[in-house]
DOLUMRO-437118 format. One record per residue (C-alpha): residue number from 0; residue in one letter; x, y, z. Coordinates in Angstrom, 2 decimals, always signed. Each point is the difference from the previous one (the first is absolute). Example, Ala and Ser with C-alpha at 12.3 -4.5 7.8 and 13.67 -1.06 7.14 Angstrom:
// residues 2
{k 0	r A	u +12.30	v -4.50	w +7.80}
{k 1	r S	u +1.37	v +3.44	w -0.66}
This chain:
// residues 431
{k 0	r M	u +27.59	v -4.17	w -23.36}
{k 1	r M	u -1.75	v -1.05	w +3.36}
{k 2	r G	u +3.40	v -0.83	w +1.57}
{k 3	r R	u +1.70	v +3.24	w -1.04}
{k 4	r M	u -3.03	v +2.01	w +1.34}
{k 5	r A	u -0.13	v -1.86	w +3.08}
{k 6	r S	u +4.01	v +0.51	w +0.82}
{k 7	r E	u -0.50	v +3.80	w -0.83}
{k 8	r E	u -2.76	v +0.19	w +2.63}
{k 9	r T	u +1.36	v -2.15	w +2.77}
{k 10	r R	u +0.55	v +3.17	w +2.26}
{k 11	r T	u -3.62	v +0.86	w +0.17}
{k 12	r V	u -1.32	v -3.61	w +0.87}
{k 13	r T	u -1.60	v -0.68	w +3.30}
{k 14	r S	u +1.28	v -2.04	w +2.91}
{k 15	r M	u -1.63	v -3.37	w -0.08}
{k 16	r R	u +0.87	v -0.37	w +3.60}
{k 17	r I	u -1.99	v +1.25	w +2.92}
{k 18	r R	u +1.05	v +3.35	w +1.27}
{k 19	r T	u -0.35	v +1.88	w +3.17}
{k 20	r P	u +0.30	v +3.71	w +0.82}
{k 21	r E	u +3.13	v -0.82	w +2.10}
{k 22	r A	u +1.81	v -1.97	w -2.72}
{k 23	r H	u +0.14	v +0.43	w -3.89}
{k 24	r T	u +1.27	v -2.98	w -1.48}
{k 25	r T	u +1.07	v +0.07	w -3.70}
{k 26	r P	u -0.25	v -3.13	w -1.99}
{k 27	r A	u +2.84	v -1.57	w -1.80}
{k 28	r P	u +0.55	v +1.00	w -3.71}
{k 29	r A	u -0.77	v -3.59	w -1.20}
{k 30	r T	u -3.50	v +0.41	w +1.78}
{k 31	r R	u -0.48	v +3.42	w -1.34}
{k 32	r A	u +0.68	v -1.15	w -3.58}
{k 33	r W	u -2.22	v -3.10	w +0.38}
{k 34	r T	u -2.81	v +1.98	w +1.35}
{k 35	r M	u +0.13	v +2.58	w -2.73}
{k 36	r R	u +0.09	v -2.61	w -2.87}
{k 37	r L	u -2.95	v -1.69	w +1.60}
{k 38	r L	u -1.75	v +3.41	w +0.40}
{k 39	r V	u +0.61	v +0.75	w -3.73}
{k 40	r L	u -1.06	v -3.46	w -0.95}
{k 41	r G	u -3.32	v +0.41	w +1.98}
{k 42	r I	u -0.67	v +3.54	w -1.74}
{k 43	r V	u +0.46	v -1.43	w -3.39}
{k 44	r L	u -2.28	v -3.23	w +0.49}
{k 45	r T	u -2.55	v +2.26	w +1.94}
{k 46	r A	u -0.09	v +2.52	w -3.31}
{k 47	r L	u -0.25	v -2.86	w -2.22}
{k 48	r N	u -3.37	v -1.12	w +1.56}
{k 49	r L	u -1.57	v +3.42	w +0.21}
{k 50	r R	u -1.67	v -0.26	w -3.35}
{k 51	r P	u -0.32	v -3.44	w -1.31}
{k 52	r A	u -3.46	v -0.52	w +1.87}
{k 53	r I	u -1.45	v +2.81	w -2.38}
{k 54	r T	u +1.77	v -0.23	w -3.30}
{k 55	r S	u -0.31	v -3.85	w -0.07}
{k 56	r L	u -3.98	v +0.65	w +0.25}
{k 57	r G	u +0.26	v +2.66	w -2.45}
{k 58	r A	u +1.38	v -2.57	w -2.43}
{k 59	r L	u -2.70	v -2.41	w +0.40}
{k 60	r L	u -3.00	v +2.27	w +0.94}
{k 61	r E	u -1.95	v -1.15	w -2.67}
{k 62	r E	u +0.27	v -3.69	w +0.94}
{k 63	r V	u -0.58	v +0.94	w +3.79}
{k 64	r R	u -3.35	v +2.08	w -1.11}
{k 65	r D	u -1.33	v -3.04	w -1.89}
{k 66	r G	u +1.04	v -2.60	w +2.71}
{k 67	r L	u -1.93	v +1.98	w +2.74}
{k 68	r G	u -2.70	v +1.67	w -1.98}
{k 69	r M	u +1.31	v +3.54	w +0.38}
{k 70	r S	u -1.79	v +2.96	w -1.67}
{k 71	r G	u +2.28	v +2.73	w -1.34}
{k 72	r S	u -1.16	v +2.33	w +3.04}
{k 73	r V	u +1.23	v -2.80	w +2.41}
{k 74	r A	u +3.26	v -0.32	w -1.88}
{k 75	r G	u +0.43	v +3.65	w +0.30}
{k 76	r L	u -0.50	v -0.27	w +3.83}
{k 77	r L	u +2.41	v -2.77	w +0.09}
{k 78	r T	u +2.53	v +2.30	w -1.45}
{k 79	r S	u -0.83	v +2.42	w +2.56}
{k 80	r V	u +0.62	v -2.41	w +2.92}
{k 81	r P	u +3.86	v +0.56	w -0.01}
{k 82	r P	u -0.04	v +3.68	w +0.90}
{k 83	r L	u -2.77	v -0.41	w +2.35}
{k 84	r C	u +2.13	v -2.49	w +2.00}
{k 85	r F	u +2.77	v +2.16	w -0.07}
{k 86	r A	u -1.68	v +3.01	w +1.30}
{k 87	r V	u -1.56	v -1.83	w +2.93}
{k 88	r F	u +2.82	v -2.47	w +0.83}
{k 89	r G	u +2.84	v +2.34	w -1.06}
{k 90	r V	u -0.89	v +2.50	w +3.00}
{k 91	r M	u +0.52	v -2.53	w +2.39}
{k 92	r A	u +3.62	v -0.77	w -0.93}
{k 93	r P	u +1.57	v +2.58	w +2.09}
{k 94	r R	u -1.55	v -1.17	w +3.19}
{k 95	r L	u +0.75	v -3.47	w -0.59}
{k 96	r A	u +3.48	v +0.65	w -0.69}
{k 97	r R	u +0.36	v +1.87	w +3.29}
{k 98	r R	u -1.42	v -2.80	w +2.05}
{k 99	r F	u +1.41	v -3.13	w -1.87}
{k 100	r G	u +2.92	v +1.29	w -2.06}
{k 101	r P	u -0.15	v +0.84	w -3.74}
{k 102	r G	u +1.71	v -3.46	w -0.68}
{k 103	r A	u -2.57	v -1.84	w +1.61}
{k 104	r V	u -2.80	v +1.73	w -1.61}
{k 105	r V	u +1.31	v -0.40	w -3.51}
{k 106	r C	u +0.58	v -3.66	w +0.75}
{k 107	r A	u -3.54	v -0.34	w +0.93}
{k 108	r G	u -0.73	v +1.75	w -3.01}
{k 109	r M	u +1.67	v -2.12	w -2.17}
{k 110	r A	u -1.76	v -3.19	w +1.80}
{k 111	r A	u -3.35	v +1.78	w -0.63}
{k 112	r I	u +0.76	v +0.18	w -3.86}
{k 113	r T	u +0.98	v -3.50	w +0.05}
{k 114	r A	u -3.33	v -1.09	w +1.42}
{k 115	r G	u -2.28	v +2.34	w -1.94}
{k 116	r L	u +1.60	v -1.21	w -3.27}
{k 117	r L	u -0.42	v -3.47	w +0.78}
{k 118	r L	u -3.71	v +0.27	w +1.29}
{k 119	r R	u -1.52	v +2.34	w -2.57}
{k 120	r P	u -0.05	v -2.03	w -3.15}
{k 121	r Y	u -1.74	v -2.86	w +1.51}
{k 122	r V	u -2.55	v +1.54	w +2.24}
{k 123	r G	u -2.75	v -0.24	w -2.84}
{k 124	r S	u -1.91	v +3.28	w +0.43}
{k 125	r T	u +0.56	v +3.61	w -0.83}
{k 126	r A	u -0.35	v +0.80	w +3.68}
{k 127	r G	u +2.69	v -2.33	w +1.25}
{k 128	r F	u +2.24	v +0.92	w -2.99}
{k 129	r L	u -0.09	v +3.55	w +1.05}
{k 130	r A	u +0.35	v -0.86	w +3.89}
{k 131	r A	u +3.05	v -2.16	w -0.86}
{k 132	r S	u +1.41	v +2.70	w -2.01}
{k 133	r A	u -0.48	v +2.58	w +2.49}
{k 134	r L	u +2.20	v -2.33	w +2.51}
{k 135	r A	u +2.86	v +0.08	w -2.53}
{k 136	r L	u -0.45	v +3.67	w -0.67}
{k 137	r M	u +0.18	v +0.92	w +3.81}
{k 138	r G	u +3.37	v -1.65	w +0.11}
{k 139	r I	u +1.05	v +2.29	w -3.12}
{k 140	r A	u -1.45	v +2.82	w +1.61}
{k 141	r V	u +2.16	v +0.21	w +3.34}
{k 142	r S	u +2.86	v -0.89	w -2.20}
{k 143	r N	u -0.47	v +2.74	w -2.35}
{k 144	r V	u -0.01	v +2.47	w +2.91}
{k 145	r L	u +2.92	v -1.49	w +1.89}
{k 146	r M	u +2.43	v -0.23	w -2.99}
{k 147	r P	u +1.07	v +3.73	w +0.25}
{k 148	r V	u +0.08	v -0.15	w +3.72}
{k 149	r I	u +2.38	v -3.09	w -0.07}
{k 150	r V	u +2.20	v +1.80	w -2.61}
{k 151	r K	u +0.15	v +3.28	w +1.88}
{k 152	r R	u +0.81	v -1.78	w +3.12}
{k 153	r W	u +2.63	v -2.60	w -1.03}
{k 154	r F	u +1.19	v +1.96	w -3.15}
{k 155	r P	u -0.08	v +3.62	w +1.07}
{k 156	r D	u +2.84	v +1.06	w -2.30}
{k 157	r R	u -1.15	v -2.27	w -3.05}
{k 158	r V	u -3.60	v +1.06	w -0.25}
{k 159	r G	u +0.09	v +0.40	w -3.98}
{k 160	r S	u +2.08	v -3.37	w -0.61}
{k 161	r M	u -2.09	v -2.12	w +2.23}
{k 162	r T	u -3.42	v +1.68	w -0.92}
{k 163	r G	u +1.14	v -0.65	w -3.52}
{k 164	r L	u +0.93	v -3.78	w +0.72}
{k 165	r Y	u -3.25	v -0.87	w +1.43}
{k 166	r S	u -2.12	v +1.97	w -2.58}
{k 167	r M	u +1.93	v -1.97	w -2.58}
{k 168	r A	u -0.86	v -3.27	w +1.64}
{k 169	r L	u -3.57	v +1.16	w +0.43}
{k 170	r A	u -0.10	v +0.87	w -3.78}
{k 171	r L	u +1.75	v -3.48	w -0.90}
{k 172	r G	u -2.62	v -1.91	w +2.02}
{k 173	r T	u -2.89	v +2.09	w -1.43}
{k 174	r S	u +1.20	v -0.57	w -3.61}
{k 175	r A	u +0.95	v -3.71	w +0.52}
{k 176	r A	u -3.57	v -0.74	w +1.14}
{k 177	r A	u -1.56	v +1.70	w -3.08}
{k 178	r A	u +2.13	v -1.60	w -2.38}
{k 179	r V	u +0.10	v -3.53	w +1.27}
{k 180	r T	u -3.51	v -0.46	w +1.60}
{k 181	r V	u -1.61	v -0.94	w -3.35}
{k 182	r P	u +2.59	v -2.33	w -1.51}
{k 183	r M	u +0.81	v -1.49	w +3.51}
{k 184	r T	u -3.93	v -0.74	w +0.39}
{k 185	r E	u +0.14	v -1.52	w -3.39}
{k 186	r A	u +2.98	v -2.34	w +0.58}
{k 187	r L	u -1.46	v -1.15	w +3.57}
{k 188	r G	u -3.37	v -1.19	w -1.78}
{k 189	r G	u -2.05	v +3.10	w -0.63}
{k 190	r S	u -1.61	v +0.30	w +3.27}
{k 191	r W	u -0.15	v +3.71	w +1.13}
{k 192	r Q	u -0.02	v -1.14	w +3.67}
{k 193	r T	u +3.43	v -1.54	w -0.46}
{k 194	r G	u +1.40	v +2.95	w -1.84}
{k 195	r L	u -0.99	v +2.50	w +2.83}
{k 196	r A	u +0.82	v -2.30	w +3.06}
{k 197	r V	u +3.60	v -0.78	w -1.41}
{k 198	r W	u +1.01	v +3.61	w +1.28}
{k 199	r A	u -0.43	v -1.05	w +3.43}
{k 200	r G	u +3.42	v -1.90	w -0.15}
{k 201	r L	u +1.95	v +3.43	w -0.61}
{k 202	r A	u -1.70	v +1.61	w +3.05}
{k 203	r A	u +0.84	v -3.22	w +2.39}
{k 204	r A	u +3.65	v +0.53	w -1.21}
{k 205	r A	u -0.28	v +3.75	w +1.37}
{k 206	r V	u -0.79	v -1.15	w +3.49}
{k 207	r L	u +3.05	v -1.59	w +0.73}
{k 208	r P	u +2.61	v +2.88	w -0.09}
{k 209	r W	u -2.07	v +1.95	w +2.56}
{k 210	r L	u -0.20	v -2.71	w +2.60}
{k 211	r P	u +3.20	v +1.19	w +1.81}
{k 212	r F	u -1.36	v +3.63	w +0.37}
{k 213	r V	u -3.36	v -1.23	w +1.44}
{k 214	r R	u +1.15	v +0.65	w +3.62}
{k 215	r E	u +1.96	v +2.95	w -0.64}
{k 216	r R	u -2.83	v +2.67	w +0.80}
{k 217	r G	u +2.41	v +2.91	w +0.60}
{k 218	r A	u +2.22	v -0.93	w -2.83}
{k 219	r R	u +1.59	v +3.13	w -1.34}
{k 220	r P	u +3.70	v +0.92	w -1.04}
{k 221	r A	u +2.36	v +0.23	w +2.70}
{k 222	r E	u -0.29	v +3.23	w +1.77}
{k 223	r Q	u +1.96	v +2.13	w +2.48}
{k 224	r P	u -1.78	v +0.72	w +3.30}
{k 225	r A	u -0.64	v +3.79	w -1.01}
{k 226	r A	u -1.39	v -1.24	w -3.26}
{k 227	r R	u -2.34	v -2.49	w +1.87}
{k 228	r Q	u -1.10	v +2.94	w +2.40}
{k 229	r E	u -0.76	v +2.03	w -3.30}
{k 230	r H	u -1.79	v -2.70	w -1.63}
{k 231	r A	u -2.21	v -0.13	w +3.09}
{k 232	r R	u -0.68	v +3.73	w -0.08}
{k 233	r E	u -1.20	v -0.78	w -3.71}
{k 234	r E	u -2.41	v -2.56	w +0.77}
{k 235	r P	u -3.23	v +2.22	w +0.74}
{k 236	r A	u -2.05	v -0.13	w -2.94}
{k 237	r L	u +0.00	v +2.84	w -2.69}
{k 238	r R	u -3.12	v +1.70	w -0.78}
{k 239	r I	u +0.53	v -1.05	w -3.56}
{k 240	r T	u -3.45	v +1.38	w -1.15}
{k 241	r R	u +1.51	v +3.61	w +0.30}
{k 242	r S	u +2.64	v -0.82	w -2.79}
{k 243	r R	u -0.82	v +1.07	w -3.37}
{k 244	r T	u +2.84	v -2.22	w -1.37}
{k 245	r A	u -1.46	v -2.91	w +1.70}
{k 246	r W	u -3.54	v +0.67	w -1.66}
{k 247	r A	u +1.68	v +0.75	w -3.36}
{k 248	r L	u +1.83	v -3.36	w +0.38}
{k 249	r A	u -3.03	v -1.92	w +1.05}
{k 250	r V	u -2.04	v +1.17	w -2.99}
{k 251	r F	u +3.13	v -0.57	w -2.49}
{k 252	r F	u +0.10	v -3.43	w +1.48}
{k 253	r G	u -3.77	v -0.81	w -0.32}
{k 254	r L	u -0.13	v +1.40	w -3.73}
{k 255	r Q	u +3.03	v -2.10	w -1.15}
{k 256	r A	u -1.71	v -3.02	w +2.01}
{k 257	r T	u -3.01	v +0.69	w -1.98}
{k 258	r A	u +1.62	v -0.23	w -3.34}
{k 259	r A	u +2.31	v -2.98	w +1.06}
{k 260	r Y	u -2.98	v -2.09	w +1.20}
{k 261	r I	u -2.10	v +0.82	w -3.01}
{k 262	r T	u +2.92	v -1.08	w -2.36}
{k 263	r M	u +0.63	v -3.18	w +1.83}
{k 264	r G	u -3.44	v -0.90	w +0.62}
{k 265	r W	u -1.45	v +1.05	w -3.76}
{k 266	r M	u +2.69	v +0.67	w -2.37}
{k 267	r A	u +0.43	v -3.74	w -1.20}
{k 268	r Q	u -3.81	v +0.24	w -0.56}
{k 269	r I	u +0.26	v +2.94	w -2.04}
{k 270	r F	u +2.39	v -1.58	w -2.27}
{k 271	r R	u -2.07	v -3.19	w -0.32}
{k 272	r D	u -3.16	v +1.97	w -0.97}
{k 273	r A	u +2.35	v +1.72	w -2.52}
{k 274	r G	u +0.59	v -3.44	w -1.62}
{k 275	r V	u +3.29	v -1.03	w +1.63}
{k 276	r P	u +0.31	v -3.46	w +1.02}
{k 277	r A	u -0.04	v -0.76	w +3.88}
{k 278	r S	u +3.43	v -1.15	w +0.12}
{k 279	r T	u +1.37	v +2.95	w -1.82}
{k 280	r A	u -2.18	v +2.47	w +2.09}
{k 281	r G	u +1.51	v -1.41	w +3.08}
{k 282	r L	u +3.40	v +0.39	w -1.43}
{k 283	r L	u -1.01	v +3.50	w -0.73}
{k 284	r L	u -0.86	v +0.60	w +3.62}
{k 285	r A	u +3.39	v -1.59	w +1.01}
{k 286	r V	u +1.68	v +2.42	w -2.23}
{k 287	r T	u -1.72	v +2.88	w +1.75}
{k 288	r M	u +0.74	v -1.56	w +3.40}
{k 289	r V	u +3.99	v -0.72	w -1.05}
{k 290	r M	u +0.59	v +3.34	w -0.92}
{k 291	r G	u +0.21	v +0.80	w +3.69}
{k 292	r V	u +2.90	v -2.49	w +0.48}
{k 293	r P	u +2.79	v +2.38	w -1.04}
{k 294	r L	u -2.18	v +3.28	w +0.45}
{k 295	r A	u -0.68	v -0.81	w +3.57}
{k 296	r F	u +3.73	v -0.43	w +0.64}
{k 297	r V	u +1.02	v +3.30	w -1.66}
{k 298	r I	u -2.80	v +2.25	w +0.78}
{k 299	r P	u +0.46	v +0.01	w +3.87}
{k 300	r R	u +3.63	v +0.49	w -0.35}
{k 301	r V	u -0.71	v +3.05	w -2.25}
{k 302	r A	u -2.58	v +1.35	w +2.08}
{k 303	r T	u +2.09	v -0.02	w +3.05}
{k 304	r R	u +2.72	v +2.05	w -1.59}
{k 305	r L	u -2.55	v +2.51	w -1.17}
{k 306	r P	u -1.35	v +2.89	w +2.21}
{k 307	r H	u -3.18	v -0.05	w -1.49}
{k 308	r Q	u -1.69	v -3.07	w -1.65}
{k 309	r G	u -2.66	v +1.85	w -2.08}
{k 310	r P	u +1.78	v -0.60	w -3.24}
{k 311	r I	u -0.15	v -3.54	w +0.28}
{k 312	r V	u -3.54	v +0.13	w +0.75}
{k 313	r L	u -0.66	v +1.73	w -3.21}
{k 314	r V	u +1.87	v -2.21	w -2.14}
{k 315	r I	u -1.99	v -2.93	w +1.47}
{k 316	r G	u -3.05	v +1.65	w -0.42}
{k 317	r V	u +0.48	v +0.89	w -3.60}
{k 318	r C	u +0.84	v -3.63	w -0.84}
{k 319	r G	u -3.40	v -1.05	w +1.69}
{k 320	r L	u -1.84	v +2.49	w -2.28}
{k 321	r A	u +1.63	v -1.18	w -3.05}
{k 322	r G	u -0.71	v -3.65	w +0.95}
{k 323	r Y	u -3.69	v +0.64	w +0.70}
{k 324	r A	u -0.40	v +1.86	w -3.20}
{k 325	r G	u +1.39	v -3.05	w -1.86}
{k 326	r L	u -2.26	v -2.38	w +1.68}
{k 327	r Y	u -2.70	v +2.19	w -1.18}
{k 328	r F	u +0.79	v +0.59	w -3.58}
{k 329	r A	u +2.02	v -3.44	w -0.87}
{k 330	r P	u -0.25	v -2.54	w +2.79}
{k 331	r A	u +1.31	v -2.86	w -2.20}
{k 332	r G	u +2.13	v +1.75	w -2.58}
{k 333	r G	u +2.43	v +1.66	w +2.31}
{k 334	r A	u -0.47	v -2.38	w +2.91}
{k 335	r W	u +3.52	v -0.37	w +0.82}
{k 336	r V	u +0.70	v +3.44	w +0.08}
{k 337	r W	u -3.07	v +0.86	w +2.13}
{k 338	r A	u +1.20	v -2.71	w +2.58}
{k 339	r V	u +3.47	v +1.66	w +0.22}
{k 340	r L	u -1.47	v +3.39	w +0.61}
{k 341	r L	u -2.32	v -1.11	w +2.48}
{k 342	r G	u +2.79	v -1.96	w +1.70}
{k 343	r V	u +2.09	v +3.04	w +0.49}
{k 344	r S	u -3.04	v +1.82	w +1.29}
{k 345	r N	u -0.49	v -2.59	w +2.80}
{k 346	r C	u +3.32	v +0.85	w +1.19}
{k 347	r A	u -1.65	v +2.68	w +2.06}
{k 348	r F	u -0.23	v -2.59	w +2.83}
{k 349	r P	u +3.75	v -0.27	w +0.82}
{k 350	r L	u +0.16	v +3.69	w -0.37}
{k 351	r A	u -2.91	v +0.52	w +2.60}
{k 352	r L	u +1.94	v -2.72	w +2.28}
{k 353	r T	u +3.27	v +2.02	w -0.30}
{k 354	r M	u -1.64	v +3.45	w +0.74}
{k 355	r V	u -1.36	v -1.70	w +3.07}
{k 356	r G	u +3.30	v -0.73	w +1.30}
{k 357	r M	u +1.35	v +3.55	w -1.00}
{k 358	r R	u -2.87	v +2.09	w +1.36}
{k 359	r A	u +0.59	v -0.97	w +3.65}
{k 360	r R	u +2.99	v +0.19	w +1.97}
{k 361	r T	u -0.35	v -2.57	w +2.66}
{k 362	r G	u -0.92	v -3.74	w +0.08}
{k 363	r A	u -3.18	v +0.87	w +1.82}
{k 364	r G	u -0.85	v +2.43	w -2.46}
{k 365	r V	u +0.50	v -2.07	w -2.83}
{k 366	r A	u -2.29	v -2.58	w +1.35}
{k 367	r Q	u -2.82	v +2.31	w +0.66}
{k 368	r L	u +0.39	v +1.64	w -3.26}
{k 369	r S	u -0.02	v -3.31	w -1.89}
{k 370	r A	u -2.91	v -1.13	w +2.08}
{k 371	r F	u -2.04	v +2.99	w -0.73}
{k 372	r A	u +0.90	v +0.41	w -3.57}
{k 373	r Q	u -0.46	v -3.56	w -1.09}
{k 374	r S	u -3.24	v -0.38	w +2.18}
{k 375	r T	u -1.35	v +3.34	w -1.22}
{k 376	r G	u +1.32	v -0.65	w -3.72}
{k 377	r Y	u -1.43	v -3.55	w -0.22}
{k 378	r L	u -3.48	v +1.05	w +1.53}
{k 379	r L	u +0.01	v +2.68	w -2.88}
{k 380	r S	u +0.72	v -2.29	w -2.52}
{k 381	r I	u -2.95	v -2.71	w +0.97}
{k 382	r P	u -2.55	v +1.59	w -2.39}
{k 383	r G	u +2.15	v +0.09	w -3.11}
{k 384	r P	u +0.06	v -3.88	w -1.04}
{k 385	r L	u -3.59	v -0.41	w +1.08}
{k 386	r L	u -0.98	v +2.97	w -2.28}
{k 387	r V	u +1.84	v -1.41	w -2.82}
{k 388	r G	u -1.82	v -3.14	w +0.30}
{k 389	r V	u -3.33	v +1.55	w +0.21}
{k 390	r L	u +0.61	v +2.44	w -3.02}
{k 391	r Y	u +1.27	v -2.99	w -2.01}
{k 392	r Q	u -2.91	v -2.19	w +0.62}
{k 393	r H	u -2.75	v +3.03	w -0.70}
{k 394	r S	u +1.88	v +1.63	w -2.95}
{k 395	r G	u +0.98	v -3.18	w -1.79}
{k 396	r G	u +3.65	v +1.17	w -0.86}
{k 397	r W	u +2.94	v +1.47	w +1.42}
{k 398	r G	u -0.36	v +3.69	w -1.02}
{k 399	r L	u -1.38	v +1.41	w +3.34}
{k 400	r P	u +2.29	v -1.99	w +2.31}
{k 401	r I	u +3.01	v +1.22	w -1.98}
{k 402	r A	u -1.40	v +3.51	w +0.04}
{k 403	r L	u -0.06	v -0.29	w +3.70}
{k 404	r M	u +3.54	v -1.43	w +0.33}
{k 405	r T	u +1.20	v +2.98	w -2.00}
{k 406	r G	u -1.90	v +2.63	w +2.15}
{k 407	r L	u +1.52	v -1.37	w +3.07}
{k 408	r M	u +3.52	v +0.26	w -1.13}
{k 409	r I	u -0.09	v +3.96	w -0.16}
{k 410	r P	u -0.93	v +0.30	w +3.88}
{k 411	r Q	u +2.72	v -2.58	w +0.62}
{k 412	r M	u +2.54	v +2.04	w -1.60}
{k 413	r L	u -0.89	v +3.16	w +1.88}
{k 414	r V	u +0.15	v -1.51	w +3.50}
{k 415	r G	u +3.14	v -1.89	w -0.96}
{k 416	r V	u +1.67	v +3.27	w -0.58}
{k 417	r L	u -1.07	v +1.35	w +3.47}
{k 418	r A	u +0.89	v -3.17	w +1.69}
{k 419	r G	u +3.73	v +0.13	w -1.52}
{k 420	r R	u +0.68	v +3.21	w +1.57}
{k 421	r D	u +3.14	v -0.06	w +2.36}
{k 422	r R	u -1.69	v +0.16	w +3.36}
{k 423	r T	u -0.72	v -2.35	w +2.79}
{k 424	r V	u -3.25	v -0.72	w +1.93}
{k 425	r E	u +1.62	v +0.35	w +3.33}
{k 426	r D	u +0.51	v +3.79	w -0.82}
{k 427	r E	u -3.73	v +0.46	w -1.33}
{k 428	r A	u -1.65	v -2.08	w +2.86}
{k 429	r A	u +1.85	v +2.30	w +2.55}
{k 430	r R	u -1.18	v +3.15	w -1.52}
């Protein structure tokens, strides 16, 4: 599939040679094809690494809490660290990409994930664990923001299919980490430190495809001189905060992220507290995550064919409401059904990424919208997982946390419908 996609897109590949305003050199077809295959491989490996740092921890959260002496509130803080890091570091991604090139930034991000995952199990304290996790999450944050930018830049006429490809890979990495972390930990001797550290190997592999792109600061598809002049006119920053669509997309992103990180951080614990064995609870979390593998590929392709993405938002939201109701009334009895429904609900993430690419006309607009929507959205999502931990500890059960999750789904559906309207942030910001 990678080869076919690469060959279809060779006409959009950037020249890997140095170009001057006086001479425009077109790379050989073989070079273009090799570059595109390497780029697709890098995108897929990057996407596989954007969630294992989180879901592997969710599967072993009880063991980590016992090993480091964490309270429920501190564990809730731990589950809030990902959106905090995504908000703080994600906003830096466009500036870093302009200075060093998106390939170099993503390459550095994968190296940061590798280092963070290797360090955090062995630092021996809660503070050190949080700091090492933040290092890994910094790498995830910049890659989160730059993936839509890279797709828009190198695959402008395949936004839906390429977004679907890396969303599918992201869901695969998420679900694999949730499914195999517990049995892999047991197979490696039962140490939660080893079970968490082993995921650094996958991150290290993702560094390699980006190395050839490190020096390509201005890497972009081959353009005619007029197109380059047009791009130069587009460089000034948009007044993105003037766009209602940008705000709607940011709030939608924040609410879906809240739901996703509550699910990744706490769903396995909900099932375990309901009497489900630890290995089965991890498998249920994996089912929730693996639903995103096929749907993350299908939903972006469908979304790009619709003038309004509101109907998809509503279907996803209804599945979430049904899943939360099941967790409240019969968490163990219908566990597999609730896992599937919540897996469909979590597919709001690839839909949000697709809308980022659709709500801006230019690569610069996508970069700004991606940074704004993700950074603002993740900032809004910070209190959710922490509040769930506090409510769980002080109420002694899951009734209040599940009620909170259910209540947040309603505004998510409303702002998602607004974000799905057929308009661009450039037009709104110019008014």
